[in-house]
MDTraj code that builds the backbone (N, CA, C; nanometers):
import mdtraj as md
import numpy as np

residues = "MET GLU THR MET LYS LEU TRP GLN GLN VAL CYS THR THR ASP PRO ALA ALA VAL LYS LYS ILE THR GLY LYS THR TYR GLN GLY ASP SER PRO LYS PRO TYR TRP LEU ILE GLN ARG ALA THR GLU VAL PHE GLY PRO CYS GLY ILE GLY TRP GLY VAL ASN VAL VAL SER GLU ARG PHE GLU ARG ILE THR ASP THR ASP VAL LEU HIS VAL ALA VAL VAL SER VAL TRP TYR THR GLN ASP GLY LYS ARG SER GLU SER ILE GLU GLN MET GLY GLY THR LYS ALA ALA TYR MET THR SER ALA GLY LYS MET MET ILE ASP GLU ASP ALA GLY LYS LYS SER VAL THR ASP GLY MET VAL LYS CYS LEU SER MET ILE GLY PHE ALA GLY ASP ILE PHE ALA GLY MET TRP ASN ASP SER LYS TYR VAL GLU TRP ALA ALA GLU GLN TYR HIS PRO LYS PRO ASP ILE ALA ALA ILE LEU ARG GLY ILE SER GLY SER ILE SER VAL GLU LEU LEU ARG ALA ASN PHE GLU VAL ALA MET GLN MET LEU ASP ALA ALA HIS HIS PRO ALA ILE LYS LYS ALA THR GLN ALA ARG LYS ALA GLN LEU ASN SER LYS ALA THR ALA".split()
xyz = np.array([
    [-0.1383, 2.3646, 0.6533],
    [-0.1394, 2.3837, 0.7981],
    [-0.0399, 2.2880, 0.8641],
    [0.0333, 2.3375, 0.9624],
    [0.1327, 2.2566, 1.0317],
    [0.0679, 2.1377, 1.1028],
    [-0.0537, 2.1581, 1.1550],
    [-0.1204, 2.0502, 1.2273],
    [-0.1644, 1.9365, 1.1353],
    [-0.1685, 1.9614, 1.0041],
    [-0.2090, 1.8580, 0.9083],
    [-0.0891, 1.7941, 0.8383],
    [0.0309, 1.8296, 0.8799],
    [0.1520, 1.7817, 0.8125],
    [0.1595, 1.6295, 0.8110],
    [0.1424, 1.5662, 0.9264],
    [0.1497, 1.4202, 0.9334],
    [0.0379, 1.3575, 0.8515],
    [-0.0815, 1.4089, 0.8668],
    [-0.1982, 1.3556, 0.7946],
    [-0.1723, 1.3561, 0.6441],
    [-0.1266, 1.4685, 0.5928],
    [-0.1019, 1.4807, 0.4491],
    [0.0107, 1.3896, 0.4034],
    [0.1026, 1.3605, 0.4932],
    [0.2155, 1.2739, 0.4592],
    [0.1739, 1.1288, 0.4414],
    [0.0723, 1.0850, 0.5163],
    [0.0386, 0.9425, 0.5193],
    [-0.0994, 0.9078, 0.4645],
    [-0.1754, 1.0063, 0.4203],
    [-0.3148, 0.9784, 0.3838],
    [-0.3307, 0.9088, 0.2497],
    [-0.2321, 0.9215, 0.1601],
    [-0.2436, 0.8599, 0.0281],
    [-0.2007, 0.7140, 0.0340],
    [-0.2851, 0.6263, -0.0189],
    [-0.2612, 0.4824, -0.0121],
    [-0.2185, 0.4278, -0.1474],
    [-0.1196, 0.3402, -0.1450],
    [-0.0754, 0.2729, -0.2667],
    [-0.1844, 0.1736, -0.3096],
    [-0.2394, 0.1860, -0.4314],
    [-0.3429, 0.0919, -0.4761],
    [-0.3002, -0.0542, -0.4671],
    [-0.1699, -0.0802, -0.4775],
    [-0.1213, -0.2176, -0.4660],
    [-0.1367, -0.2714, -0.3240],
    [-0.1626, -0.1823, -0.2283],
    [-0.1760, -0.2228, -0.0879],
    [-0.3202, -0.2111, -0.0406],
    [-0.4136, -0.2203, -0.1337],
    [-0.5563, -0.2102, -0.0999],
    [-0.6254, -0.3408, -0.1362],
    [-0.7126, -0.3867, -0.0495],
    [-0.7861, -0.5102, -0.0751],
    [-0.9360, -0.4856, -0.0583],
    [-1.0148, -0.5655, -0.1248],
    [-1.1592, -0.5577, -0.1115],
    [-1.2023, -0.6191, 0.0221],
    [-1.2999, -0.5583, 0.0843],
    [-1.3536, -0.6107, 0.2102],
    [-1.4388, -0.7335, 0.1796],
    [-1.4106, -0.8420, 0.2487],
    [-1.4871, -0.9654, 0.2303],
    [-1.5385, -1.0144, 0.3650],
    [-1.6379, -1.0984, 0.3585],
    [-1.6919, -1.1579, 0.4801],
    [-1.7735, -1.0625, 0.5652],
    [-1.8132, -0.9492, 0.5084],
    [-1.8931, -0.8513, 0.5803],
    [-2.0259, -0.8295, 0.5081],
    [-2.1197, -0.7664, 0.5758],
    [-2.2485, -0.7372, 0.5141],
    [-2.2406, -0.6138, 0.4256],
    [-2.1281, -0.5443, 0.4279],
    [-2.1093, -0.4256, 0.3462],
    [-1.9884, -0.4444, 0.2556],
    [-1.9793, -0.3604, 0.1538],
    [-1.8688, -0.3674, 0.0590],
    [-1.7793, -0.2455, 0.0747],
    [-1.6596, -0.2553, 0.0196],
    [-1.5679, -0.1424, 0.0276],
    [-1.4238, -0.1875, 0.0115],
    [-1.3327, -0.0990, 0.0447],
    [-1.1898, -0.1265, 0.0333],
    [-1.1231, -0.1065, 0.1688],
    [-1.0110, -0.1735, 0.1859],
    [-0.9385, -0.1630, 0.3118],
    [-0.7884, -0.1702, 0.2842],
    [-0.7075, -0.0921, 0.3574],
    [-0.5625, -0.1012, 0.3383],
    [-0.5097, -0.2315, 0.3970],
    [-0.4085, -0.2876, 0.3343],
    [-0.3470, -0.4094, 0.3868],
    [-0.2705, -0.3741, 0.5146],
    [-0.2992, -0.4423, 0.6243],
    [-0.2375, -0.4084, 0.7532],
    [-0.0859, -0.4066, 0.7523],
    [-0.0236, -0.5054, 0.6855],
    [0.1224, -0.5099, 0.6909],
    [0.1849, -0.3932, 0.6155],
    [0.1144, -0.3446, 0.5141],
    [0.1626, -0.2256, 0.4435],
    [0.1561, -0.1047, 0.5362],
    [0.0506, -0.0955, 0.6182],
    [0.0408, 0.0142, 0.7147],
    [0.1556, 0.0067, 0.8155],
    [0.1922, -0.1141, 0.8564],
    [0.3050, -0.1318, 0.9480],
    [0.4328, -0.0797, 0.8827],
    [0.4500, -0.1123, 0.7562],
    [0.5680, -0.0634, 0.6832],
    [0.5672, 0.0886, 0.6737],
    [0.4519, 0.1470, 0.6423],
    [0.4421, 0.2924, 0.6291],
    [0.4702, 0.3603, 0.7629],
    [0.4154, 0.3044, 0.8716],
    [0.4394, 0.3618, 1.0040],
    [0.5878, 0.3558, 1.0384],
    [0.6544, 0.2484, 0.9980],
    [0.7976, 0.2345, 1.0224],
    [0.8764, 0.3355, 0.9405],
    [0.8335, 0.3591, 0.8167],
    [0.8999, 0.4588, 0.7321],
    [0.8904, 0.5986, 0.7932],
    [0.7756, 0.6276, 0.8528],
    [0.7501, 0.7622, 0.9050],
    [0.8075, 0.7807, 1.0455],
    [0.7887, 0.6810, 1.1336],
    [0.8244, 0.6968, 1.2746],
    [0.9529, 0.6243, 1.3159],
    [0.9891, 0.5210, 1.2416],
    [1.1022, 0.4395, 1.2817],
    [1.0558, 0.2991, 1.3181],
    [1.1479, 0.2115, 1.3583],
    [1.1138, 0.0727, 1.3887],
    [1.0049, 0.0598, 1.4952],
    [0.9203, -0.0395, 1.4774],
    [0.8147, -0.0664, 1.5753],
    [0.8790, -0.1017, 1.7091],
    [0.8307, -0.0416, 1.8148],
    [0.8879, -0.0618, 1.9470],
    [0.9832, 0.0485, 1.9866],
    [1.0284, 0.1266, 1.8872],
    [1.1180, 0.2392, 1.9135],
    [1.0514, 0.3707, 1.8733],
    [1.0044, 0.3753, 1.7471],
    [0.9398, 0.4968, 1.6997],
    [0.7890, 0.4936, 1.7112],
    [0.7334, 0.3753, 1.7219],
    [0.5889, 0.3597, 1.7379],
    [0.5612, 0.2194, 1.7900],
    [0.4389, 0.1951, 1.8311],
    [0.4087, 0.0630, 1.8833],
    [0.2604, 0.0396, 1.9042],
    [0.2263, -0.0867, 1.9297],
    [0.0880, -0.1297, 1.9497],
    [0.0778, -0.2008, 2.0831],
    [-0.0230, -0.1659, 2.1596],
    [-0.0478, -0.2317, 2.2882],
    [-0.1911, -0.2834, 2.2923],
    [-0.2086, -0.4002, 2.3515],
    [-0.3433, -0.4541, 2.3730],
    [-0.3880, -0.4112, 2.5121],
    [-0.4838, -0.3218, 2.5174],
    [-0.5320, -0.2690, 2.6452],
    [-0.6176, -0.3726, 2.7166],
    [-0.7052, -0.4380, 2.6408],
    [-0.7915, -0.5416, 2.6983],
    [-0.8492, -0.6263, 2.5861],
    [-0.8954, -0.7442, 2.6217],
    [-0.9625, -0.8297, 2.5231],
    [-1.0603, -0.9208, 2.5954],
    [-1.1610, -0.9623, 2.5218],
    [-1.2641, -1.0462, 2.5842],
    [-1.3432, -1.1193, 2.4754],
    [-1.4159, -1.2210, 2.5173],
    [-1.5086, -1.2916, 2.4280],
    [-1.6506, -1.2559, 2.4709],
    [-1.7350, -1.2304, 2.3731],
    [-1.8757, -1.2006, 2.4019],
    [-1.9649, -1.2948, 2.3221],
    [-2.0573, -1.3592, 2.3911],
    [-2.1514, -1.4476, 2.3218],
    [-2.2642, -1.3630, 2.2635],
    [-2.2842, -1.3783, 2.1335],
    [-2.3868, -1.3004, 2.0637],
    [-2.5160, -1.3801, 2.0536],
    [-2.5038, -1.5061, 2.0150],
    [-2.6194, -1.5961, 2.0064],
    [-2.5783, -1.7299, 2.0678],
    [-2.6633, -1.8281, 2.0552],
    [-2.6297, -1.9610, 2.1076],
    [-2.5082, -2.0201, 2.0377],
    [-2.4838, -1.9760, 1.9127],
    [-2.3726, -2.0337, 1.8357],
    [-2.2597, -1.9338, 1.8073],
    [-2.2899, -1.8062, 1.8090],
    [-2.1909, -1.7065, 1.7677],
    [-2.1218, -1.6397, 1.8866],
    [-1.9884, -1.6345, 1.8779],
    [-1.9077, -1.5720, 1.9831],
    [-1.8160, -1.4685, 1.9174],
    [-1.8123, -1.3498, 1.9754],
    [-1.7312, -1.2414, 1.9218],
    [-1.6099, -1.2173, 2.0108],
    [-1.4933, -1.2028, 1.9475],
    [-1.3742, -1.1620, 2.0215],
    [-1.3571, -1.0119, 2.0039],
    [-1.3369, -0.9421, 2.1138],
    [-1.3226, -0.7970, 2.1109],
    [-1.1910, -0.7588, 2.1770],
    [-1.1162, -0.6687, 2.1124],
    [-0.9894, -0.6218, 2.1684],
    [-0.9856, -0.4698, 2.1640],
    [-0.9450, -0.4095, 2.2742],
    [-0.9196, -0.2660, 2.2782],
    [-0.7694, -0.2489, 2.2582],
    [-0.7332, -0.1760, 2.1554],
    [-0.5930, -0.1626, 2.1146],
    [-0.5518, -0.0162, 2.1194],
    [-0.4285, 0.0079, 2.1580],
    [-0.3757, 0.1439, 2.1561],
    [-0.2492, 0.1493, 2.0711],
    [-0.2295, 0.2616, 2.0048],
    [-0.1095, 0.2856, 1.9237],
    [-0.0443, 0.4140, 1.9726],
    [0.0885, 0.4113, 1.9926],
    [0.1633, 0.5313, 2.0277],
    [0.2693, 0.5542, 1.9200],
    [0.3151, 0.6769, 1.9079],
    [0.4193, 0.7066, 1.8096],
    [0.4989, 0.8279, 1.8552],
    [0.6156, 0.8444, 1.7954],
    [0.6990, 0.9606, 1.8265],
    [0.7132, 1.0470, 1.7020],
    [0.7121, 1.1766, 1.7246],
    [0.7289, 1.2711, 1.6144],
    [0.7985, 1.3957, 1.6666],
    [0.9000, 1.4376, 1.5929],
    [0.9776, 1.5550, 1.6329],
    [1.0308, 1.5414, 1.7762],
    [1.0698, 1.4191, 1.8116],
    [1.1264, 1.3948, 1.9436],
    [1.0257, 1.3846, 2.0559],
    [0.8970, 1.3904, 2.0219],
    [0.7936, 1.3817, 2.1246],
    [0.7106, 1.2552, 2.1064],
    [0.6785, 1.1923, 2.2189],
    [0.5960, 1.0722, 2.2140],
    [0.4501, 1.1100, 2.2318],
    [0.3660, 1.0548, 2.1441],
    [0.2229, 1.0859, 2.1495],
    [0.1557, 1.0124, 2.2644],
    [0.0408, 1.0617, 2.3038],
    [-0.0446, 0.9864, 2.3942],
    [-0.1050, 0.8707, 2.3164],
    [-0.1380, 0.7635, 2.3839],
    [-0.1913, 0.6463, 2.3151],
    [-0.3262, 0.6758, 2.2512],
    [-0.3438, 0.6237, 2.1296],
    [-0.4708, 0.6332, 2.0582],
    [-0.5401, 0.4985, 2.0734],
    [-0.6618, 0.4971, 2.1217],
    [-0.7315, 0.3710, 2.1464],
    [-0.8481, 0.3509, 2.0504],
    [-0.8612, 0.2276, 2.0037],
    [-0.9744, 0.1883, 1.9210],
    [-1.0080, 0.0425, 1.9506],
    [-1.1248, 0.0005, 1.9066],
    [-1.1713, -0.1357, 1.9328],
    [-1.1750, -0.2142, 1.8031],
    [-1.1317, -0.3393, 1.8099],
    [-1.1411, -0.4308, 1.6969],
    [-1.2207, -0.5529, 1.7365],
    [-1.2926, -0.6092, 1.6412],
    [-1.3746, -0.7258, 1.6730],
    [-1.3758, -0.8289, 1.5618],
    [-1.3824, -0.9566, 1.6001],
    [-1.3831, -1.0661, 1.5031],
    [-1.4698, -1.1791, 1.5575],
    [-1.5464, -1.2415, 1.4695],
    [-1.6238, -1.3573, 1.5116],
    [-1.5286, -1.4742, 1.5368],
    [-1.5266, -1.5230, 1.6593],
    [-1.4398, -1.6348, 1.6947],
    [-1.5080, -1.7690, 1.6705],
    [-1.6404, -1.7684, 1.6788],
    [-1.7193, -1.8889, 1.6511],
    [-1.8528, -1.8456, 1.5936],
    [-1.8972, -1.9165, 1.4907],
    [-2.0243, -1.8781, 1.4296],
    [-2.0786, -1.9929, 1.3441],
    [-2.2088, -1.9872, 1.3202],
    [-2.2762, -2.0852, 1.2386],
    [-2.2941, -2.0269, 1.0995],
    [-2.2492, -2.1001, 0.9974],
    [-2.2633, -2.0519, 0.8608],
    [-2.4065, -2.0691, 0.8131],
    [-2.4369, -2.0077, 0.6988],
    [-2.5719, -2.0190, 0.6429],
    [-2.6017, -2.1619, 0.6012],
    [-2.4952, -2.2408, 0.5815],
    [-2.5134, -2.3819, 0.5446],
    [-2.5290, -2.4707, 0.6670],
    [-2.5290, -2.4085, 0.7865],
    [-2.5470, -2.4853, 0.9090],
    [-2.4212, -2.5503, 0.9612],
    [-2.3045, -2.5007, 0.9174],
    [-2.1773, -2.5560, 0.9630],
    [-2.1165, -2.4664, 1.0689],
    [-2.0718, -2.5250, 1.1789],
    [-2.0097, -2.4494, 1.2864],
    [-1.8646, -2.4198, 1.2514],
    [-1.8268, -2.2926, 1.2617],
    [-1.6912, -2.2509, 1.2282],
    [-1.6229, -2.1910, 1.3510],
    [-1.4962, -2.2262, 1.3692],
    [-1.4147, -2.1708, 1.4778],
    [-1.2934, -2.1014, 1.4146],
    [-1.2730, -1.9747, 1.4477],
    [-1.1592, -1.8993, 1.3939],
    [-1.0528, -1.8879, 1.5020],
    [-0.9469, -1.9680, 1.4891],
    [-0.8414, -1.9687, 1.5905],
    [-0.7562, -1.8413, 1.5849],
    [-0.7692, -1.7636, 1.4753],
    [-0.6937, -1.6394, 1.4613],
    [-0.7765, -1.5165, 1.4974],
    [-0.8893, -1.5385, 1.5620],
    [-0.9793, -1.4272, 1.5932],
    [-0.9098, -1.3195, 1.6762],
    [-0.8316, -1.3601, 1.7758],
    [-0.7626, -1.2622, 1.8595],
    [-0.6677, -1.1749, 1.7795],
    [-0.5883, -1.2405, 1.6941],
    [-0.4932, -1.1669, 1.6099],
    [-0.5656, -1.0697, 1.5176],
    [-0.6757, -1.1153, 1.4584],
    [-0.7510, -1.0308, 1.3656],
    [-0.8115, -0.9103, 1.4373],
    [-0.8597, -0.9303, 1.5593],
    [-0.9179, -0.8196, 1.6351],
    [-0.8138, -0.7134, 1.6671],
    [-0.6945, -0.7575, 1.7063],
    [-0.5867, -0.6632, 1.7374],
    [-0.5446, -0.5876, 1.6113],
    [-0.5348, -0.6594, 1.5011],
    [-0.4982, -0.5950, 1.3744],
    [-0.6038, -0.4938, 1.3340],
    [-0.7296, -0.5300, 1.3485],
    [-0.8409, -0.4392, 1.3170],
    [-0.8316, -0.3124, 1.4007],
    [-0.8034, -0.3277, 1.5282],
    [-0.7906, -0.2120, 1.6168],
    [-0.6714, -0.1251, 1.5795],
    [-0.5598, -0.1885, 1.5414],
    [-0.4412, -0.1136, 1.5014],
    [-0.4690, -0.0286, 1.3779],
    [-0.5359, -0.0885, 1.2789],
    [-0.5685, -0.0152, 1.1558],
    [-0.6551, 0.1061, 1.1880],
    [-0.7518, 0.0883, 1.2761],
    [-0.8407, 0.1991, 1.3126],
    [-0.7637, 0.3082, 1.3867],
    [-0.6707, 0.2686, 1.4722],
    [-0.5896, 0.3680, 1.5439],
    [-0.5060, 0.4496, 1.4458],
    [-0.4401, 0.3813, 1.3531],
    [-0.3564, 0.4514, 1.2559],
    [-0.4399, 0.5421, 1.1663],
    [-0.5626, 0.5008, 1.1390],
    [-0.6483, 0.5844, 1.0538],
    [-0.6806, 0.7174, 1.1210],
    [-0.6771, 0.7213, 1.2528],
    [-0.7112, 0.8441, 1.3250],
    [-0.6033, 0.9502, 1.3138],
    [-0.4826, 0.9113, 1.2722],
    [-0.3775, 1.0110, 1.2500],
    [-0.3478, 1.0254, 1.1002],
    [-0.4357, 0.9668, 1.0174],
    [-0.4287, 0.9926, 0.8751],
    [-0.3881, 0.8781, 0.7858],
    [-0.3363, 0.7689, 0.8402],
    [-0.2925, 0.6586, 0.7551],
    [-0.4093, 0.6030, 0.6741],
    [-0.3892, 0.5939, 0.5420],
    [-0.4942, 0.5477, 0.4502],
    [-0.6191, 0.6335, 0.4619],
    [-0.5984, 0.7600, 0.4914],
    [-0.7113, 0.8506, 0.5089],
    [-0.7962, 0.8649, 0.3855],
    [-0.7359, 0.8477, 0.2670],
    [-0.8138, 0.8609, 0.1441],
    [-0.9189, 0.7519, 0.1325],
    [-0.8876, 0.6319, 0.1810],
    [-0.9852, 0.5227, 0.1759],
    [-1.1004, 0.5502, 0.2715],
    [-1.0659, 0.5848, 0.3957],
    [-1.1698, 0.6060, 0.4968],
    [-1.2525, 0.7316, 0.4696],
    [-1.1985, 0.8226, 0.3889],
    [-1.2724, 0.9440, 0.3533],
    [-1.3617, 0.9230, 0.2312],
    [-1.3585, 0.8032, 0.1741],
    [-1.4436, 0.7728, 0.0602],
    [-1.3862, 0.8128, -0.0743],
    [-1.2618, 0.8592, -0.0777],
    [-1.2013, 0.9038, -0.2026],
    [-1.1704, 0.7875, -0.2960],
    [-1.1659, 0.6660, -0.2418],
    [-1.1326, 0.5489, -0.3214],
    [-1.2448, 0.5115, -0.4180],
    [-1.3601, 0.5753, -0.4044],
    [-1.4712, 0.5495, -0.4956],
    [-1.4508, 0.6188, -0.6300],
    [-1.3546, 0.7101, -0.6368],
    [-1.3259, 0.7868, -0.7580],
    [-1.2095, 0.7215, -0.8323],
    [-1.2368, 0.6633, -0.9488],
    [-1.1325, 0.5927, -1.0240],
    [-1.0198, 0.6865, -1.0655],
    [-1.0506, 0.8128, -1.0918],
    [-0.9469, 0.9093, -1.1292],
    [-0.8518, 0.9328, -1.0118],
    [-0.9075, 0.9356, -0.8923],
    [-0.8221, 0.9524, -0.7738],
    [-0.7317, 0.8313, -0.7568],
    [-0.7847, 0.7122, -0.7771],
    [-0.7047, 0.5903, -0.7625],
    [-0.5883, 0.5918, -0.8612],
    [-0.6133, 0.6380, -0.9833],
    [-0.5058, 0.6494, -1.0832],
    [-0.3985, 0.7473, -1.0353],
    [-0.4439, 0.8591, -0.9788],
    [-0.3491, 0.9582, -0.9274],
    [-0.2663, 0.8991, -0.8131],
    [-0.3321, 0.8272, -0.7228],
    [-0.2621, 0.7668, -0.6090],
    [-0.1570, 0.6674, -0.6573],
    [-0.1895, 0.5918, -0.7617],
    [-0.0953, 0.4938, -0.8154],
    [0.0302, 0.5625, -0.8679],
    [0.0126, 0.6781, -0.9298],
    [0.1273, 0.7507, -0.9858],
    [0.2183, 0.8055, -0.8760],
    [0.1635, 0.8287, -0.7567],
    [0.2463, 0.8781, -0.6469],
    [0.3457, 0.7722, -0.6001],
    [0.3054, 0.6456, -0.6101],
    [0.3931, 0.5362, -0.5656],
    [0.4656, 0.4688, -0.6817],
    [0.4028, 0.4728, -0.7984],
    [0.4608, 0.4068, -0.9150],
    [0.4529, 0.5013, -1.0345],
    [0.5405, 0.6036, -1.0373],
    [0.5374, 0.7019, -1.1468],
    [0.5548, 0.6332, -1.2826],
    [0.4795, 0.6829, -1.3798],
    [0.4914, 0.6273, -1.5134],
    [0.6255, 0.6669, -1.5744],
    [0.6910, 0.5750, -1.6434],
    [0.8202, 0.6072, -1.7046],
    [0.8069, 0.7205, -1.8058],
    [0.9087, 0.8039, -1.8148],
    [0.9117, 0.9124, -1.9124],
    [0.9577, 0.8532, -2.0452],
    [0.8607, 0.8198, -2.1295],
    [0.8912, 0.7516, -2.2554],
    [0.9792, 0.8385, -2.3445],
    [0.9496, 0.9675, -2.3493],
    [1.0289, 1.0579, -2.4339],
    [1.1746, 1.0595, -2.3901],
    [1.1966, 1.0613, -2.2584],
    [1.3335, 1.0629, -2.2059],
    [1.4046, 0.9323, -2.2375],
    [1.3320, 0.8210, -2.2297],
    [1.3915, 0.6911, -2.2595],
    [1.4328, 0.6836, -2.4065],
    [1.3476, 0.7338, -2.4939],
    [1.3798, 0.7342, -2.6366],
    [1.4983, 0.8253, -2.6662],
    [1.5066, 0.9372, -2.5945],
    [1.6222, 1.0262, -2.6131],
    [1.7513, 0.9578, -2.5690],
    [1.7409, 0.8797, -2.4612],
    [1.8573, 0.8072, -2.4131],
    [1.9062, 0.7056, -2.5144],
    [1.8119, 0.6377, -2.5799],
    [1.8489, 0.5397, -2.6823],
    [1.9113, 0.6102, -2.8032],
    [1.8482, 0.7179, -2.8466],
    [1.8970, 0.7911, -2.9639],
    [2.0316, 0.8577, -2.9379],
    [2.0607, 0.8832, -2.8102],
    [2.1863, 0.9487, -2.7763],
    [2.2961, 0.8551, -2.7320],
    [2.2731, 0.7250, -2.7400],
    [2.3740, 0.6270, -2.6991],
    [2.4999, 0.6454, -2.7836],
    [2.6164, 0.6498, -2.7180],
    [2.7407, 0.6814, -2.7892],
    [2.8173, 0.5572, -2.8314],
    [2.7665, 0.4403, -2.7960],
    [2.8318, 0.3170, -2.8374],
    [2.7271, 0.2065, -2.8483],
    [2.7640, 0.1011, -2.9214],
    [2.6725, -0.0118, -2.9367],
    [2.6481, -0.0784, -2.8023],
    [2.7513, -0.0849, -2.7188],
    [2.7380, -0.1467, -2.5869],
    [2.6383, -0.0691, -2.5011],
    [2.6510, 0.0646, -2.5009],
    [2.5593, 0.1468, -2.4228],
    [2.4189, 0.1400, -2.4804],
    [2.4089, 0.1341, -2.6123],
    [2.2780, 0.1221, -2.6775],
    [2.2091, -0.0064, -2.6343],
    [2.2858, -0.1154, -2.6303],
    [2.2295, -0.2443, -2.5898],
    [2.1804, -0.2388, -2.4463],
    [2.2575, -0.1757, -2.3591],
    [2.2185, -0.1651, -2.2180],
    [2.0918, -0.0800, -2.2040],
    [2.0870, 0.0323, -2.2759],
    [1.9688, 0.1194, -2.2705],
    [1.8454, 0.0483, -2.3247],
    [1.8658, -0.0317, -2.4278],
    [1.7549, -0.1074, -2.4870],
    [1.6975, -0.2076, -2.3868],
    [1.7842, -0.2805, -2.3187],
    [1.7388, -0.3817, -2.2227],
    [1.6632, -0.3179, -2.1064],
    [1.7127, -0.2044, -2.0584],
    [1.6454, -0.1347, -1.9490],
    [1.5087, -0.0848, -1.9940],
    [1.5029, -0.0284, -2.1150],
    [1.3774, 0.0252, -2.1675],
    [1.2731, -0.0844, -2.1837],
    [1.3144, -0.2008, -2.2314],
    [1.2211, -0.3116, -2.2518],
    [1.1646, -0.3620, -2.1195],
    [1.2434, -0.3515, -2.0141],
    [1.1967, -0.3946, -1.8820],
    [1.1029, -0.2912, -1.8187],
    [1.1325, -0.1636, -1.8415],
    [1.0547, -0.0569, -1.7788],
    [0.9181, -0.0348, -1.8435],
    [0.9129, -0.0511, -1.9758],
    [0.7916, -0.0167, -2.0491],
    [0.7095, -0.1404, -2.0826],
    [0.5789, -0.1198, -2.0955],
    [0.4925, -0.2326, -2.1294],
    [0.5025, -0.2635, -2.2784],
    [0.4389, -0.3731, -2.3178],
    [0.4519, -0.4238, -2.4543],
    [0.4064, -0.3239, -2.5599],
    [0.3148, -0.2363, -2.5245],
    [0.2625, -0.1400, -2.6212],
    [0.3707, -0.0454, -2.6724],
    [0.4760, -0.0229, -2.5912],
    [0.5828, 0.0686, -2.6300],
    [0.7058, -0.0022, -2.6878],
    [0.7043, -0.1339, -2.6874],
    [0.8203, -0.2085, -2.7360],
    [0.8532, -0.1813, -2.8829],
    [0.7536, -0.1734, -2.9719],
    [0.7857, -0.1453, -3.1126],
    [0.8611, -0.0140, -3.1310],
    [0.8224, 0.0909, -3.0583],
    [0.8898, 0.2203, -3.0699],
    [1.0327, 0.2114, -3.0178],
    [1.0519, 0.1348, -2.9111],
    [1.1860, 0.1175, -2.8553],
    [1.2747, 0.0431, -2.9545],
    [1.2222, -0.0629, -3.0144],
    [1.2986, -0.1414, -3.1105],
    [1.3341, -0.0574, -3.2336],
    [1.2386, 0.0230, -3.2794],
    [1.2624, 0.1068, -3.3969],
    [1.3728, 0.2092, -3.3699],
    [1.3649, 0.2749, -3.2525],
    [1.4665, 0.3749, -3.2170],
    [1.6029, 0.3097, -3.1997],
    [1.6043, 0.1900, -3.1442],
    [1.7309, 0.1185, -3.1236],
    [1.7938, 0.0798, -3.2565],
    [1.7122, 0.0283, -3.3475],
    [1.7633, -0.0112, -3.4785],
    [1.8184, 0.1089, -3.5542],
    [1.7483, 0.2233, -3.5433],
    [1.7930, 0.3444, -3.6130],
    [1.9267, 0.3925, -3.5575],
    [1.9390, 0.3908, -3.4227],
    [2.0637, 0.4371, -3.3622],
    [2.1777, 0.3396, -3.3898],
    [2.1484, 0.2111, -3.3937],
    [2.2510, 0.1115, -3.4223],
    [2.3054, 0.1304, -3.5634],
    [2.2155, 0.1606, -3.6562],
    [2.2578, 0.1848, -3.7946],
    [2.3486, 0.3067, -3.8023],
    [2.3147, 0.4099, -3.7258],
    [2.3967, 0.5309, -3.7235],
    [2.5359, 0.5024, -3.6672],
    [2.5399, 0.4270, -3.5591],
    [2.6687, 0.3957, -3.4950],
    [2.7544, 0.3082, -3.5874],
    [2.6925, 0.2122, -3.6534],
    [2.7657, 0.1256, -3.7458],
    [2.8185, 0.2045, -3.8656],
    [2.7370, 0.3016, -3.9088],
    [2.7774, 0.3851, -4.0216],
    [2.8990, 0.4690, -3.9861],
    [2.9005, 0.5225, -3.8651],
    [3.0147, 0.6040, -3.8203],
    [3.1407, 0.5189, -3.8068],
    [3.1193, 0.3945, -3.7617],
    [3.2340, 0.3051, -3.7406],
    [3.3017, 0.2653, -3.8702],
    [3.2250, 0.2590, -3.9790],
    [3.2809, 0.2162, -4.1086],
    [3.3202, 0.3336, -4.1964],
    [3.2882, 0.4563, -4.1482],
    [3.3206, 0.5736, -4.2315],
    [3.4709, 0.6011, -4.2339],
])
top = md.Topology()
chain = top.add_chain()
for i, resn in enumerate(residues, 1):
    res = top.add_residue(resn, chain, resSeq=i)
    for name in ("N", "CA", "C"):
        top.add_atom(name, md.element.get_by_symbol(name[0]), res)
traj = md.Trajectory(xyz[None], top)
């Protein structure tokens, strides 16, 4: 569907850009905010030109005698196909002051920044960014493996071995060998070394014939 084009483009998350949720009463995964900024820039263009974040309002709310919450209402706008979207608004919140279970008073001087970042992530999620995480698909290990391959395709081992076996000179063979050793993990190194030694013997044999 044309209306799902953007969503489908941005919903898959790179596993390398996912972190475990900490400091909350619940568990789960969350996309790294700066990676979302990079993805939004890839899709829309530089921040401030193709998309942007605005702080609509912010405030502190006292929850208990010791705990204070910072709340920010954040909006995100973006351009697509030459059209600028209406602002998407969401709320982010962070404890700015709180008492730990050990009875120690904590002050978070970055509470405002964290609240704005939280709101930005939620806004981007509404147009599909990291949609697989928020849809619960990250609970499936097979899906996570698939997502990893979208960003980091596995090397074609057969093609690499063909390249080594087809090297037309010792110099090219050496270059192909070095690249293969860097691309492949240690489990494939013995096969690479064996193919390289076999091709080197062939090239040396031709040179002395």
